[in-house]
Gaussian input, Z-matrix of N, CA and C with variables (Angstrom, degrees):
# hf/3-21g

backbone

0 1
 N
 C     1     B1
 C     2     B2     1     A1
 N     3     B3     2     A2     1     D1
 C     4     B4     3     A3     2     D2
 C     5     B5     4     A4     3     D3
 N     6     B6     5     A5     4     D4
 C     7     B7     6     A6     5     D5
 C     8     B8     7     A7     6     D6
 N     9     B9     8     A8     7     D7
 C    10    B10     9     A9     8     D8
 C    11    B11    10    A10     9     D9
 N    12    B12    11    A11    10    D10
 C    13    B13    12    A12    11    D11
 C    14    B14    13    A13    12    D12
 N    15    B15    14    A14    13    D13
 C    16    B16    15    A15    14    D14
 C    17    B17    16    A16    15    D15
 N    18    B18    17    A17    16    D16
 C    19    B19    18    A18    17    D17
 C    20    B20    19    A19    18    D18
 N    21    B21    20    A20    19    D19
 C    22    B22    21    A21    20    D20
 C    23    B23    22    A22    21    D21
 N    24    B24    23    A23    22    D22
 C    25    B25    24    A24    23    D23
 C    26    B26    25    A25    24    D24
 N    27    B27    26    A26    25    D25
 C    28    B28    27    A27    26    D26
 C    29    B29    28    A28    27    D27
 N    30    B30    29    A29    28    D28
 C    31    B31    30    A30    29    D29
 C    32    B32    31    A31    30    D30
 N    33    B33    32    A32    31    D31
 C    34    B34    33    A33    32    D32
 C    35    B35    34    A34    33    D33
 N    36    B36    35    A35    34    D34
 C    37    B37    36    A36    35    D35
 C    38    B38    37    A37    36    D36
 N    39    B39    38    A38    37    D37
 C    40    B40    39    A39    38    D38
 C    41    B41    40    A40    39    D39
 N    42    B42    41    A41    40    D40
 C    43    B43    42    A42    41    D41
 C    44    B44    43    A43    42    D42
 N    45    B45    44    A44    43    D43
 C    46    B46    45    A45    44    D44
 C    47    B47    46    A46    45    D45
 N    48    B48    47    A47    46    D46
 C    49    B49    48    A48    47    D47
 C    50    B50    49    A49    48    D48
 N    51    B51    50    A50    49    D49
 C    52    B52    51    A51    50    D50
 C    53    B53    52    A52    51    D51
 N    54    B54    53    A53    52    D52
 C    55    B55    54    A54    53    D53
 C    56    B56    55    A55    54    D54
 N    57    B57    56    A56    55    D55
 C    58    B58    57    A57    56    D56
 C    59    B59    58    A58    57    D57
 N    60    B60    59    A59    58    D58
 C    61    B61    60    A60    59    D59
 C    62    B62    61    A61    60    D60
 N    63    B63    62    A62    61    D61
 C    64    B64    63    A63    62    D62
 C    65    B65    64    A64    63    D63
 N    66    B66    65    A65    64    D64
 C    67    B67    66    A66    65    D65
 C    68    B68    67    A67    66    D66
 N    69    B69    68    A68    67    D67
 C    70    B70    69    A69    68    D68
 C    71    B71    70    A70    69    D69
 N    72    B72    71    A71    70    D70
 C    73    B73    72    A72    71    D71
 C    74    B74    73    A73    72    D72
 N    75    B75    74    A74    73    D73
 C    76    B76    75    A75    74    D74
 C    77    B77    76    A76    75    D75
 N    78    B78    77    A77    76    D76
 C    79    B79    78    A78    77    D77
 C    80    B80    79    A79    78    D78
 N    81    B81    80    A80    79    D79
 C    82    B82    81    A81    80    D80
 C    83    B83    82    A82    81    D81
 N    84    B84    83    A83    82    D82
 C    85    B85    84    A84    83    D83
 C    86    B86    85    A85    84    D84
 N    87    B87    86    A86    85    D85
 C    88    B88    87    A87    86    D86
 C    89    B89    88    A88    87    D87
 N    90    B90    89    A89    88    D88
 C    91    B91    90    A90    89    D89
 C    92    B92    91    A91    90    D90
 N    93    B93    92    A92    91    D91
 C    94    B94    93    A93    92    D92
 C    95    B95    94    A94    93    D93
 N    96    B96    95    A95    94    D94
 C    97    B97    96    A96    95    D95
 C    98    B98    97    A97    96    D96
 N    99    B99    98    A98    97    D97
 C   100   B100    99    A99    98    D98
 C   101   B101   100   A100    99    D99
 N   102   B102   101   A101   100   D100
 C   103   B103   102   A102   101   D101
 C   104   B104   103   A103   102   D102
 N   105   B105   104   A104   103   D103
 C   106   B106   105   A105   104   D104
 C   107   B107   106   A106   105   D105
 N   108   B108   107   A107   106   D106
 C   109   B109   108   A108   107   D107
 C   110   B110   109   A109   108   D108
 N   111   B111   110   A110   109   D109
 C   112   B112   111   A111   110   D110
 C   113   B113   112   A112   111   D111
 N   114   B114   113   A113   112   D112
 C   115   B115   114   A114   113   D113
 C   116   B116   115   A115   114   D114
 N   117   B117   116   A116   115   D115
 C   118   B118   117   A117   116   D116
 C   119   B119   118   A118   117   D117
 N   120   B120   119   A119   118   D118
 C   121   B121   120   A120   119   D119
 C   122   B122   121   A121   120   D120
 N   123   B123   122   A122   121   D121
 C   124   B124   123   A123   122   D122
 C   125   B125   124   A124   123   D123
 N   126   B126   125   A125   124   D124
 C   127   B127   126   A126   125   D125
 C   128   B128   127   A127   126   D126
 N   129   B129   128   A128   127   D127
 C   130   B130   129   A129   128   D128
 C   131   B131   130   A130   129   D129
 N   132   B132   131   A131   130   D130
 C   133   B133   132   A132   131   D131
 C   134   B134   133   A133   132   D132
 N   135   B135   134   A134   133   D133
 C   136   B136   135   A135   134   D134
 C   137   B137   136   A136   135   D135
 N   138   B138   137   A137   136   D136
 C   139   B139   138   A138   137   D137
 C   140   B140   139   A139   138   D138
 N   141   B141   140   A140   139   D139
 C   142   B142   141   A141   140   D140
 C   143   B143   142   A142   141   D141
 N   144   B144   143   A143   142   D142
 C   145   B145   144   A144   143   D143
 C   146   B146   145   A145   144   D144
 N   147   B147   146   A146   145   D145
 C   148   B148   147   A147   146   D146
 C   149   B149   148   A148   147   D147
 N   150   B150   149   A149   148   D148
 C   151   B151   150   A150   149   D149
 C   152   B152   151   A151   150   D150
 N   153   B153   152   A152   151   D151
 C   154   B154   153   A153   152   D152
 C   155   B155   154   A154   153   D153
 N   156   B156   155   A155   154   D154
 C   157   B157   156   A156   155   D155
 C   158   B158   157   A157   156   D156
 N   159   B159   158   A158   157   D157
 C   160   B160   159   A159   158   D158
 C   161   B161   160   A160   159   D159
 N   162   B162   161   A161   160   D160
 C   163   B163   162   A162   161   D161
 C   164   B164   163   A163   162   D162
 N   165   B165   164   A164   163   D163
 C   166   B166   165   A165   164   D164
 C   167   B167   166   A166   165   D165
 N   168   B168   167   A167   166   D166
 C   169   B169   168   A168   167   D167
 C   170   B170   169   A169   168   D168
 N   171   B171   170   A170   169   D169
 C   172   B172   171   A171   170   D170
 C   173   B173   172   A172   171   D171
 N   174   B174   173   A173   172   D172
 C   175   B175   174   A174   173   D173
 C   176   B176   175   A175   174   D174
 N   177   B177   176   A176   175   D175
 C   178   B178   177   A177   176   D176
 C   179   B179   178   A178   177   D177
 N   180   B180   179   A179   178   D178
 C   181   B181   180   A180   179   D179
 C   182   B182   181   A181   180   D180
 N   183   B183   182   A182   181   D181
 C   184   B184   183   A183   182   D182
 C   185   B185   184   A184   183   D183
 N   186   B186   185   A185   184   D184
 C   187   B187   186   A186   185   D185
 C   188   B188   187   A187   186   D186
 N   189   B189   188   A188   187   D187
 C   190   B190   189   A189   188   D188
 C   191   B191   190   A190   189   D189
 N   192   B192   191   A191   190   D190
 C   193   B193   192   A192   191   D191
 C   194   B194   193   A193   192   D192
 N   195   B195   194   A194   193   D193
 C   196   B196   195   A195   194   D194
 C   197   B197   196   A196   195   D195
 N   198   B198   197   A197   196   D196
 C   199   B199   198   A198   197   D197
 C   200   B200   199   A199   198   D198
 N   201   B201   200   A200   199   D199
 C   202   B202   201   A201   200   D200
 C   203   B203   202   A202   201   D201
 N   204   B204   203   A203   202   D202
 C   205   B205   204   A204   203   D203
 C   206   B206   205   A205   204   D204
 N   207   B207   206   A206   205   D205
 C   208   B208   207   A207   206   D206
 C   209   B209   208   A208   207   D207
 N   210   B210   209   A209   208   D208
 C   211   B211   210   A210   209   D209
 C   212   B212   211   A211   210   D210
 N   213   B213   212   A212   211   D211
 C   214   B214   213   A213   212   D212
 C   215   B215   214   A214   213   D213
 N   216   B216   215   A215   214   D214
 C   217   B217   216   A216   215   D215
 C   218   B218   217   A217   216   D216
 N   219   B219   218   A218   217   D217
 C   220   B220   219   A219   218   D218
 C   221   B221   220   A220   219   D219
 N   222   B222   221   A221   220   D220
 C   223   B223   222   A222   221   D221
 C   224   B224   223   A223   222   D222
 N   225   B225   224   A224   223   D223
 C   226   B226   225   A225   224   D224
 C   227   B227   226   A226   225   D225
 N   228   B228   227   A227   226   D226
 C   229   B229   228   A228   227   D227
 C   230   B230   229   A229   228   D228
 N   231   B231   230   A230   229   D229
 C   232   B232   231   A231   230   D230
 C   233   B233   232   A232   231   D231
 N   234   B234   233   A233   232   D232
 C   235   B235   234   A234   233   D233
 C   236   B236   235   A235   234   D234
 N   237   B237   236   A236   235   D235
 C   238   B238   237   A237   236   D236
 C   239   B239   238   A238   237   D237
 N   240   B240   239   A239   238   D238
 C   241   B241   240   A240   239   D239
 C   242   B242   241   A241   240   D240
 N   243   B243   242   A242   241   D241
 C   244   B244   243   A243   242   D242
 C   245   B245   244   A244   243   D243
 N   246   B246   245   A245   244   D244
 C   247   B247   246   A246   245   D245
 C   248   B248   247   A247   246   D246
 N   249   B249   248   A248   247   D247
 C   250   B250   249   A249   248   D248
 C   251   B251   250   A250   249   D249
 N   252   B252   251   A251   250   D250
 C   253   B253   252   A252   251   D251
 C   254   B254   253   A253   252   D252
 N   255   B255   254   A254   253   D253
 C   256   B256   255   A255   254   D254
 C   257   B257   256   A256   255   D255
 N   258   B258   257   A257   256   D256
 C   259   B259   258   A258   257   D257
 C   260   B260   259   A259   258   D258
 N   261   B261   260   A260   259   D259
 C   262   B262   261   A261   260   D260
 C   263   B263   262   A262   261   D261

   B1=1.4398
   B2=1.5291
   B3=1.3384
   B4=1.4591
   B5=1.5312
   B6=1.3396
   B7=1.4498
   B8=1.5175
   B9=1.2989
   B10=1.4629
   B11=1.5326
   B12=1.3114
   B13=1.4776
   B14=1.5209
   B15=1.3304
   B16=1.4711
   B17=1.5500
   B18=1.3134
   B19=1.4712
   B20=1.5192
   B21=1.3156
   B22=1.4685
   B23=1.5323
   B24=1.3230
   B25=1.4741
   B26=1.5210
   B27=1.3274
   B28=1.4711
   B29=1.5210
   B30=1.3369
   B31=1.4694
   B32=1.5194
   B33=1.3145
   B34=1.4769
   B35=1.5352
   B36=1.3105
   B37=1.4897
   B38=1.5294
   B39=1.3372
   B40=1.4637
   B41=1.5468
   B42=1.3111
   B43=1.4721
   B44=1.5314
   B45=1.3098
   B46=1.4874
   B47=1.5143
   B48=1.3375
   B49=1.4637
   B50=1.5252
   B51=1.3299
   B52=1.4669
   B53=1.5263
   B54=1.3195
   B55=1.4680
   B56=1.5200
   B57=1.3397
   B58=1.4515
   B59=1.5383
   B60=1.3210
   B61=1.4740
   B62=1.5381
   B63=1.3370
   B64=1.4656
   B65=1.5241
   B66=1.2999
   B67=1.4818
   B68=1.5197
   B69=1.3253
   B70=1.4631
   B71=1.5331
   B72=1.3296
   B73=1.4627
   B74=1.5472
   B75=1.3441
   B76=1.4711
   B77=1.5305
   B78=1.3240
   B79=1.4744
   B80=1.5413
   B81=1.3201
   B82=1.4532
   B83=1.5282
   B84=1.3182
   B85=1.4525
   B86=1.5345
   B87=1.3477
   B88=1.4793
   B89=1.5225
   B90=1.3079
   B91=1.4552
   B92=1.5212
   B93=1.2930
   B94=1.4785
   B95=1.5286
   B96=1.3467
   B97=1.4588
   B98=1.5205
   B99=1.3013
   B100=1.4652
   B101=1.5236
   B102=1.3344
   B103=1.4711
   B104=1.5204
   B105=1.3176
   B106=1.4550
   B107=1.5342
   B108=1.3231
   B109=1.4705
   B110=1.5269
   B111=1.3342
   B112=1.4673
   B113=1.5074
   B114=1.2958
   B115=1.4673
   B116=1.5249
   B117=1.3087
   B118=1.4480
   B119=1.5432
   B120=1.3466
   B121=1.4521
   B122=1.5332
   B123=1.3104
   B124=1.4601
   B125=1.5280
   B126=1.3161
   B127=1.4757
   B128=1.5517
   B129=1.3314
   B130=1.4345
   B131=1.5342
   B132=1.3030
   B133=1.4542
   B134=1.5399
   B135=1.3222
   B136=1.4935
   B137=1.5148
   B138=1.3210
   B139=1.4575
   B140=1.5291
   B141=1.3328
   B142=1.4422
   B143=1.5287
   B144=1.3043
   B145=1.4661
   B146=1.5034
   B147=1.3004
   B148=1.4476
   B149=1.5329
   B150=1.3029
   B151=1.4436
   B152=1.5254
   B153=1.3352
   B154=1.4664
   B155=1.5341
   B156=1.3206
   B157=1.4403
   B158=1.5415
   B159=1.3227
   B160=1.4526
   B161=1.5060
   B162=1.3398
   B163=1.4696
   B164=1.5234
   B165=1.3166
   B166=1.4541
   B167=1.5229
   B168=1.3002
   B169=1.4611
   B170=1.5041
   B171=1.3404
   B172=1.4475
   B173=1.5006
   B174=1.3194
   B175=1.4581
   B176=1.5337
   B177=1.3068
   B178=1.4695
   B179=1.5304
   B180=1.3463
   B181=1.4570
   B182=1.5215
   B183=1.3086
   B184=1.4696
   B185=1.5248
   B186=1.3241
   B187=1.4585
   B188=1.5207
   B189=1.3274
   B190=1.4494
   B191=1.5292
   B192=1.3219
   B193=1.4642
   B194=1.5181
   B195=1.3226
   B196=1.4623
   B197=1.5330
   B198=1.3081
   B199=1.4611
   B200=1.5185
   B201=1.3325
   B202=1.4617
   B203=1.5187
   B204=1.3150
   B205=1.4395
   B206=1.5226
   B207=1.3250
   B208=1.4523
   B209=1.5220
   B210=1.3125
   B211=1.4597
   B212=1.5392
   B213=1.3305
   B214=1.4751
   B215=1.5090
   B216=1.3197
   B217=1.4806
   B218=1.5165
   B219=1.3010
   B220=1.4666
   B221=1.5357
   B222=1.3278
   B223=1.4604
   B224=1.5202
   B225=1.3329
   B226=1.4798
   B227=1.5109
   B228=1.3245
   B229=1.4557
   B230=1.5136
   B231=1.3379
   B232=1.4659
   B233=1.5292
   B234=1.2858
   B235=1.4807
   B236=1.5342
   B237=1.3053
   B238=1.4468
   B239=1.5384
   B240=1.3114
   B241=1.4490
   B242=1.5265
   B243=1.3145
   B244=1.4690
   B245=1.5206
   B246=1.2991
   B247=1.4566
   B248=1.5162
   B249=1.3103
   B250=1.4740
   B251=1.5325
   B252=1.3300
   B253=1.4474
   B254=1.5539
   B255=1.3288
   B256=1.4367
   B257=1.5202
   B258=1.3110
   B259=1.4584
   B260=1.5205
   B261=1.3312
   B262=1.4759
   B263=1.4849
   A1=108.73
   A2=118.12
   A3=119.58
   A4=111.11
   A5=114.44
   A6=119.45
   A7=109.91
   A8=117.13
   A9=121.76
   A10=111.76
   A11=117.72
   A12=121.22
   A13=110.60
   A14=115.90
   A15=119.09
   A16=109.97
   A17=116.55
   A18=119.27
   A19=111.08
   A20=117.16
   A21=120.27
   A22=110.06
   A23=117.58
   A24=120.16
   A25=111.01
   A26=116.79
   A27=119.09
   A28=110.85
   A29=118.00
   A30=120.42
   A31=111.52
   A32=116.89
   A33=119.63
   A34=111.03
   A35=116.89
   A36=119.13
   A37=110.61
   A38=116.60
   A39=119.64
   A40=111.26
   A41=116.27
   A42=119.66
   A43=111.10
   A44=116.12
   A45=119.99
   A46=110.76
   A47=117.16
   A48=120.95
   A49=111.28
   A50=115.01
   A51=118.86
   A52=112.53
   A53=116.08
   A54=119.58
   A55=110.69
   A56=117.08
   A57=119.80
   A58=110.38
   A59=116.55
   A60=119.54
   A61=109.97
   A62=116.29
   A63=120.71
   A64=113.72
   A65=117.97
   A66=120.62
   A67=110.87
   A68=115.82
   A69=120.05
   A70=112.29
   A71=115.94
   A72=119.51
   A73=112.63
   A74=119.26
   A75=116.39
   A76=113.94
   A77=117.52
   A78=120.19
   A79=109.98
   A80=115.97
   A81=119.60
   A82=111.91
   A83=115.91
   A84=120.71
   A85=111.53
   A86=115.14
   A87=118.82
   A88=109.81
   A89=117.51
   A90=119.93
   A91=111.96
   A92=117.20
   A93=120.11
   A94=110.72
   A95=116.60
   A96=120.23
   A97=111.49
   A98=116.84
   A99=120.38
   A100=110.90
   A101=116.19
   A102=119.37
   A103=111.32
   A104=117.03
   A105=120.68
   A106=111.48
   A107=115.68
   A108=119.30
   A109=110.75
   A110=118.06
   A111=119.92
   A112=111.57
   A113=116.95
   A114=119.41
   A115=110.42
   A116=117.81
   A117=120.91
   A118=111.19
   A119=116.32
   A120=120.56
   A121=111.41
   A122=117.41
   A123=119.28
   A124=111.42
   A125=116.22
   A126=119.64
   A127=111.32
   A128=116.55
   A129=120.75
   A130=111.54
   A131=117.23
   A132=119.88
   A133=112.57
   A134=116.85
   A135=119.06
   A136=111.47
   A137=119.11
   A138=122.64
   A139=111.83
   A140=115.64
   A141=120.95
   A142=112.17
   A143=118.68
   A144=121.86
   A145=111.15
   A146=116.90
   A147=120.74
   A148=112.04
   A149=116.70
   A150=120.64
   A151=111.49
   A152=116.55
   A153=119.56
   A154=111.88
   A155=117.10
   A156=120.20
   A157=110.96
   A158=115.74
   A159=119.96
   A160=111.81
   A161=117.03
   A162=121.29
   A163=111.02
   A164=117.23
   A165=118.96
   A166=112.33
   A167=117.94
   A168=121.02
   A169=110.84
   A170=115.91
   A171=120.24
   A172=113.82
   A173=116.81
   A174=120.48
   A175=111.74
   A176=117.08
   A177=119.96
   A178=111.07
   A179=116.69
   A180=118.80
   A181=111.93
   A182=117.02
   A183=121.04
   A184=109.58
   A185=116.87
   A186=121.11
   A187=111.23
   A188=117.96
   A189=119.74
   A190=111.29
   A191=117.21
   A192=118.84
   A193=111.71
   A194=116.29
   A195=120.10
   A196=110.90
   A197=117.61
   A198=121.51
   A199=110.48
   A200=118.20
   A201=120.75
   A202=110.71
   A203=117.01
   A204=121.67
   A205=111.36
   A206=116.84
   A207=120.81
   A208=112.25
   A209=117.55
   A210=122.30
   A211=109.87
   A212=115.79
   A213=118.76
   A214=110.71
   A215=117.77
   A216=120.72
   A217=110.13
   A218=118.40
   A219=119.65
   A220=112.13
   A221=116.55
   A222=119.92
   A223=110.11
   A224=116.40
   A225=118.54
   A226=110.97
   A227=119.46
   A228=121.57
   A229=113.80
   A230=115.21
   A231=117.55
   A232=114.70
   A233=117.95
   A234=119.79
   A235=108.04
   A236=116.54
   A237=121.37
   A238=110.62
   A239=119.54
   A240=120.10
   A241=113.02
   A242=118.20
   A243=120.15
   A244=110.94
   A245=118.06
   A246=121.42
   A247=110.98
   A248=116.79
   A249=120.17
   A250=110.42
   A251=117.16
   A252=120.99
   A253=110.91
   A254=117.52
   A255=121.34
   A256=113.41
   A257=116.68
   A258=120.90
   A259=111.44
   A260=117.32
   A261=121.09
   A262=112.86
   D1=129.61
   D2=-176.71
   D3=-72.18
   D4=158.88
   D5=176.87
   D6=-74.24
   D7=114.55
   D8=-173.70
   D9=-101.33
   D10=5.87
   D11=-176.45
   D12=-59.51
   D13=-45.44
   D14=-177.51
   D15=-65.94
   D16=-40.86
   D17=179.88
   D18=-63.39
   D19=-43.07
   D20=-179.85
   D21=-66.86
   D22=-38.06
   D23=178.28
   D24=-65.18
   D25=-44.88
   D26=179.02
   D27=-65.32
   D28=-39.20
   D29=177.43
   D30=-63.48
   D31=-38.94
   D32=179.26
   D33=-68.41
   D34=-42.40
   D35=178.23
   D36=-64.90
   D37=-40.89
   D38=177.83
   D39=-64.20
   D40=-39.09
   D41=178.56
   D42=-65.04
   D43=-41.41
   D44=178.44
   D45=-64.74
   D46=-43.67
   D47=178.03
   D48=-64.03
   D49=-42.09
   D50=178.59
   D51=-63.72
   D52=-39.14
   D53=178.26
   D54=-67.59
   D55=-39.21
   D56=-179.68
   D57=-63.32
   D58=-46.59
   D59=179.55
   D60=-70.33
   D61=-38.98
   D62=-178.83
   D63=-66.90
   D64=-20.18
   D65=177.74
   D66=-99.11
   D67=-33.63
   D68=-177.10
   D69=-67.82
   D70=-47.11
   D71=-175.61
   D72=-66.82
   D73=-44.97
   D74=173.83
   D75=-62.90
   D76=-31.87
   D77=177.82
   D78=-64.40
   D79=-42.26
   D80=176.79
   D81=-65.21
   D82=-39.47
   D83=178.75
   D84=-65.41
   D85=-38.07
   D86=177.94
   D87=-65.92
   D88=-41.25
   D89=177.78
   D90=-61.84
   D91=-42.70
   D92=178.88
   D93=-65.51
   D94=-40.59
   D95=179.18
   D96=-63.29
   D97=-43.40
   D98=179.96
   D99=-66.27
   D100=-40.71
   D101=177.69
   D102=-63.29
   D103=-41.69
   D104=178.72
   D105=-65.72
   D106=-38.60
   D107=179.21
   D108=-67.21
   D109=-39.76
   D110=177.01
   D111=-66.06
   D112=-37.55
   D113=176.39
   D114=-65.94
   D115=-41.19
   D116=178.43
   D117=-64.48
   D118=-38.73
   D119=177.43
   D120=-66.60
   D121=-34.63
   D122=177.33
   D123=-68.54
   D124=-34.04
   D125=-178.42
   D126=-79.22
   D127=-38.81
   D128=-177.46
   D129=-134.94
   D130=82.60
   D131=-176.51
   D132=-67.41
   D133=-20.73
   D134=-179.12
   D135=-74.76
   D136=-13.83
   D137=179.65
   D138=-100.28
   D139=28.31
   D140=-174.25
   D141=-60.88
   D142=-45.44
   D143=-177.20
   D144=-61.26
   D145=-47.06
   D146=-178.16
   D147=-66.60
   D148=-41.08
   D149=179.55
   D150=-66.71
   D151=-44.35
   D152=-179.09
   D153=-67.01
   D154=-39.11
   D155=177.81
   D156=-62.25
   D157=-46.17
   D158=178.11
   D159=-64.27
   D160=-38.50
   D161=178.45
   D162=-61.95
   D163=-47.07
   D164=-177.46
   D165=-66.93
   D166=-36.57
   D167=174.99
   D168=-62.86
   D169=-45.12
   D170=177.93
   D171=-64.10
   D172=-40.36
   D173=177.16
   D174=-64.62
   D175=-37.19
   D176=176.65
   D177=-64.72
   D178=-40.80
   D179=177.47
   D180=-65.11
   D181=-41.06
   D182=-179.99
   D183=-65.13
   D184=-42.84
   D185=-179.84
   D186=-65.28
   D187=-32.92
   D188=178.54
   D189=-65.08
   D190=-30.62
   D191=175.87
   D192=-63.48
   D193=-41.52
   D194=177.83
   D195=-65.09
   D196=-37.58
   D197=179.01
   D198=-67.70
   D199=-40.42
   D200=176.99
   D201=-62.13
   D202=-41.58
   D203=176.87
   D204=-60.67
   D205=-43.44
   D206=177.38
   D207=-61.01
   D208=-41.46
   D209=-179.70
   D210=-63.41
   D211=-43.98
   D212=-179.71
   D213=-65.37
   D214=-41.28
   D215=178.63
   D216=-64.15
   D217=-41.19
   D218=177.84
   D219=-63.62
   D220=-37.06
   D221=176.00
   D222=-63.69
   D223=-45.18
   D224=179.99
   D225=-64.23
   D226=-36.42
   D227=-177.90
   D228=-74.33
   D229=-43.31
   D230=-170.13
   D231=-107.50
   D232=-19.81
   D233=-178.35
   D234=-142.31
   D235=61.74
   D236=-174.67
   D237=-71.29
   D238=116.24
   D239=-179.55
   D240=-69.29
   D241=-28.61
   D242=178.18
   D243=-69.65
   D244=-30.73
   D245=178.13
   D246=-63.38
   D247=-41.00
   D248=178.34
   D249=-66.83
   D250=-33.27
   D251=179.26
   D252=-69.57
   D253=-36.41
   D254=-179.61
   D255=-73.55
   D256=-29.16
   D257=-177.72
   D258=-71.58
   D259=-31.44
   D260=-177.20
   D261=-67.48

């Protein structure tokens, strides 16, 4: 059986880096979306319902990207398909 320590270490570091980027970028996008919505509300207060509805749908879509990233990282950490391929 080959020494898999290096592969597991590299997979763990890649998962941590992927999680960091996968959480940081949606967080920045959420901040920009909220800032744009507040600016739009300041310019047109009468369009509050439409702006808020669109904002919440957009925030849900952005948050789903972070959740997908988390799922992929958890798969890489706990059920790595490449690890099973190397063991055979």
